[in-house]
C-alpha positions, 0 to 999 in steps of 0.5 A: 303630735304623738310620738309615734307622730314625731318618729314619723315626721323626723324620718320624713324629713331624714328622706328629704320628704317633710320638709316645707319650702316656702309657704307652699308643700311639694306634692312630691313630699305629701305621703299618702295611706289608703283607708282599711276601715272607717270609724266614725264613731272611733273603736267599739273597746273605747268606753267612753261616752259617744261623745268624747270619742273621735272618728277615726280609720285604719290606714295602709301607707303607700310609702312603705306598707305601714299600717296605721290607725289615723286620728280623723276631723269631724267633718271628714268625709272618707270611705275604704279605698279613699288614698288620704294624706298622712303628711306633712301636718300642713297637708292634711285635710281629714286626718287629725294624727295617727299612730303606726299599729301592727297587723294584729291590733287591725279591726276585722274589715281592715284584714279582709281590705288590705290584699285590695289595698296592697293591690290597688297601691303597686297598680298605682305605683307601678315602675316602682315595683317592676324595678324592684325586679330591675333592682334587686341584689343579694343580701348576703353571698347564699340569698338574693332579694329574689329569692324572698319573694314566694315561688322563686329559687335559684333556676328562677331567680338566674332567669330574672338575672339574666333577662335583665341583662339584656334590658330593663322589665317596664312593666309587670307585663313583660316581666312574666313575658321574658321570664319562663315559669314567673308567673302574675309577678305583681301578685308575687309582689302582694303575696309576699307585702302581706308575709312581710305585715302578718309575720313582725319579726322576719329577719328580711323585708324588702317592702314594708317599714320597719317599727320606729 
């Protein structure tokens, strides 16, 4: 297990995600990532002989949008867009190990696939992301979590807050219908997540986990 894996495992355990109850792993504890690029012969900048290089992939974590470089098993059958298990260790199939990487270390292909992967994760877990509009809270006296989203200023923020007092939003479609001026609420989240991935120095991050 690499240092990054150990840290990630500790983080998962602290969050109640990495424990093994008896001989079976609870499905809720299994962590997934979406493959952004698959390099069956390893990285191009790896100067080792081909037979000594392991297949690898770049992937995006579903839980908190961390970027990973995965070391794959020799018989791994994965493609771009596939979901793979990254933890806990006993639940893995195609993944031998992983480490967290910054945005600028992704391959060109992985960078190009990132937006599609983010959108796929949001589609898969729509309720979780709709609830951002339901549950977002003030960060400071002058800044609200909703203001972190592109294009949302004071007026739109207040529109969201007023509408959610009348009842929680159930879907992105409902957010768009009920909040005047807020168009494409899902795409707004995608744009913000991309910004948080590209700029590691952002003071506030609502979706992307900080480097460990």
